[in-house]
C-alpha angles and dihedrals in degrees: 000000000000123000111249120207122250119259110278092218106044101010091234115164093210098089125143139187121255107182107302094341132082116225133200112212091196099061101008095240116156124197142158117251094246093048095079092050091049091051090053090052092050090068092051120111110241132196126229091280095049097256115144112248124214135188111281096026123137117234136184123222111240099192137037105263119203115210115229114248093013141077091228119116129197101223128223111269096030107150115222116196131201100013123192121214119223134181101248143093090276096047101187125070115193148144117245116202111247093013107052135216117355145145124247135191114241091228090071097054139062128206113262 
C-alpha cells in the first residue's frame, strides 16, 4: 500500500484516493496529488530566469544597480556568494565584496 500525503488544509493523516483526486474525510478537502507540490513551489524565490534560489547559492547580477544615497554602482556580472533568502520586498540578503552588506531583489540576479 502506498503512503498518501496528509491533508494540506487540516493536516489529517486519514486521506484516501477517489479516482484521480485525494480526499480528506475530516474536513472534506479534495485536491490533486501534484497540487500540494505546486503550492510549495509558488512560495519559492526565483531568479530572473525562473530558477528556484536557496540559501547559500551563488548568483550573478544582471543589471547595473545604483545604490541609494551613494555614487556606488553594483556592476553587471558581479558574483555574489552565499546568499540568504528573507521574506521581504528585497528578498536576498548578501555581502558584496568592496561594497558590504546589502539586500537585492531576485528579479535582478540569475543563478550562477
